[in-house]
C-alpha positions in Angstrom: 17.6 -8.4 8.6 18.4 -5.7 6.0 19.0 -8.3 3.3 15.7 -10.1 4.2 13.9 -6.8 4.0 15.5 -5.9 0.6 14.7 -9.4 -0.8 11.1 -9.0 0.4 10.8 -5.6 -1.2 12.2 -6.8 -4.5 9.8 -9.8 -4.5 6.9 -7.5 -3.7 7.8 -5.0 -6.4 7.7 -7.4 -9.4 3.9 -8.0 -9.5 2.8 -4.3 -9.3 5.5 -3.3 -11.9 4.2 -5.9 -14.4 0.6 -4.9 -13.7 1.3 -1.2 -14.1 3.2 -1.7 -17.4 0.5 -4.0 -18.8 -2.1 -1.5 -17.8 -0.2 1.2 -19.6 0.1 -0.7 -22.8 -3.4 -2.0 -22.9 -5.0 1.3 -21.9 -3.1 3.2 -24.7 -4.5 0.7 -27.2 -8.0 0.7 -25.8 -8.3 4.4 -25.3 -7.0 5.1 -28.8 -9.4 2.6 -30.3 -12.4 4.0 -28.3 -11.6 7.6 -29.2 -10.7 6.6 -32.8 -7.2 8.0 -32.5 -4.6 6.6 -34.9 -1.2 5.7 -33.7 1.9 3.8 -34.9 4.3 1.7 -33.1 8.0 2.0 -33.7 11.3 1.5 -31.8 10.7 4.5 -29.7 7.2 3.5 -28.7 3.7 4.8 -29.5 3.6 7.7 -32.0 0.6 9.9 -32.6 -0.4 12.2 -35.5 -0.6 15.3 -33.3 0.1 16.6 -29.8 -3.6 16.8 -28.8 -4.1 13.1 -29.5 -1.0 12.3 -27.5 -2.1 14.4 -24.5 -5.6 12.8 -24.6 -4.4 9.2 -24.8 -1.5 9.8 -22.3 -3.9 11.4 -19.8 -6.5 8.6 -19.8 -3.8 5.9 -19.9 -2.2 7.4 -16.9 -5.5 7.6 -15.2 -6.0 3.9 -15.7 -2.6 3.3 -14.1 -3.7 5.4 -11.1 -6.9 3.4 -10.9 -4.9 0.1 -10.8 -2.7 1.6 -8.1 -5.8 2.7 -6.1 -7.2 -0.9 -6.2 -3.9 -2.3 -5.1 -3.5 0.2 -2.3 -7.1 -0.3 -1.2 -6.6 -4.0 -1.0 -3.5 -3.6 1.2 -5.2 -1.0 3.4 -8.2 -3.4 3.8 -5.9 -6.2 4.9 -4.1 -3.8 7.2 -7.2 -2.6 8.9 -9.3 -5.8 8.9 -7.0 -8.8 8.4 -3.9 -7.6 10.3 -2.6 -10.4 12.5 -2.0 -8.2 15.5 -5.6 -6.8 15.8 -7.9 -9.0 13.7 -11.1 -9.8 15.6 -11.9 -13.4 16.6 -15.1 -13.4 14.6 -13.2 -12.3 11.4 -10.6 -14.9 12.0 -13.2 -17.6 12.3 -14.9 -16.4 9.0 -11.6 -16.3 7.2 -10.7 -19.9 8.2 -14.3 -21.1 7.4 -13.8 -19.8 3.9 -10.4 -21.5 3.8 -8.6 -18.2 3.2 -6.0 -18.1 6.0 -3.5 -16.3 3.7 -5.7 -13.2 4.0 -4.4 -12.8 7.6 -0.9 -11.2 7.3 1.9 -10.0 9.6 3.0 -6.4 9.9 6.2 -7.2 8.0 4.3 -8.5 5.0 1.7 -5.7 5.0 4.1 -2.8 5.4 6.5 -4.2 2.8 3.6 -4.4 0.3 2.4 -1.0 1.3 5.9 0.5 0.9 6.2 -0.9 -2.6 2.7 0.2 -3.8 3.1 3.7 -2.2 6.5 4.0 -3.9 4.9 3.4 -7.3 2.1 5.8 -6.4 4.6 8.6 -5.6 6.7 7.8 -8.7 3.6 8.1 -10.8 2.6 11.4 -9.0 6.0 12.9 -9.7 6.0 11.8 -13.4 2.4 13.0 -13.9 3.3 16.3 -12.2 6.2 16.9 -14.6 4.1 15.9 -17.6 1.2 18.1 -16.4 3.6 21.1 -15.9 4.8 20.7 -19.5 1.1 20.3 -20.7 1.6 16.7 -21.8 -1.1 15.6 -19.4 -4.4 16.9 -18.1 -4.1 18.6 -14.8 -6.9 16.6 -13.1 -4.9 13.4 -13.7 -2.0 14.8 -11.6 -4.4 16.0 -8.9 -6.0 12.5 -8.7 -2.6 10.8 -8.4 -1.5 13.3 -5.7 -4.7 12.8 -3.7 -4.4 9.0 -3.9 -0.8 9.1 -2.7 -1.4 11.4 0.2 -4.6 9.7 1.3 -3.1 6.2 1.2 0.0 7.4 3.1 -2.2 8.9 5.9 -4.3 5.8 6.2 -1.2 3.5 6.3 0.4 5.8 9.0 -2.8 5.5 11.1 -2.5 1.7 11.0 1.2 1.9 11.9 0.5 4.1 14.8 -2.2 1.7 15.9 0.3 -1.2 15.6 2.8 0.7 17.7 0.2 1.3 20.4 -0.7 -2.4 20.4 3.0 -3.3 20.7 3.5 -0.9 23.7 0.4 -2.2 25.5 1.5 -5.9 25.0 5.0 -5.1 26.3 3.6 -3.3 29.3 1.2 -6.2 30.0 4.1 -8.6 29.7 6.3 -6.6 32.1 3.4 -6.4 34.6 2.8 -10.2 34.4 6.5 -10.8 35.0 6.6 -8.4 38.0 3.5 -10.0 39.6 5.0 -13.5 39.1 8.1 -12.3 40.9 6.1 -10.8 43.8 4.0 -13.9 44.2 7.1 -16.2 44.3 8.8 -14.0 46.9 5.5 -13.5 48.9 6.5 -10.1 50.4 3.3 -8.1 50.2 4.9 -5.0 51.8 7.1 -4.7 48.7 4.1 -4.7 46.3 3.0 -1.2 47.1 6.5 0.3 46.8 7.2 -1.6 43.6 3.9 -0.4 42.0 4.6 3.1 43.0 
């Protein structure tokens, strides 16, 4: 089970890592071009003429990374709340299958492994942006945005996990009741029903 979970997490981590790295590179180039900030590229990475230019480009580039993480987390939360296999409504299920998109409906294992990976990247970015903001290499509002995104996404995911636990408990209770009533019906001893239920 642990190896399966680890393999799943590694698989889920590849796409967001490539997406975030690509966003970082493209956003540095686009922001620099838009703000007419000159930079050079060497073995150590992007180099800027002065610290102010670096802080500006770094801040907006990090913000774009946060925006990409926000879209990814929103997509996972949407699937978790609307397309979760355990509590998707019949109407939504019918619509999903009518549009030939059955892969939208996902299990708890898939959803929570994806959520864990994206949240991990979000918290990592929050920590890094917090350090950069502390040393004034990043605008403070960028760190605050990242922090709010991480906390809000975590709270919403926890709400769904609690809902999932509640559903699991209710289904287990219903299963136990069904088994007990099957037993009582087979034994046909009504006087035991009351004592058993008590």
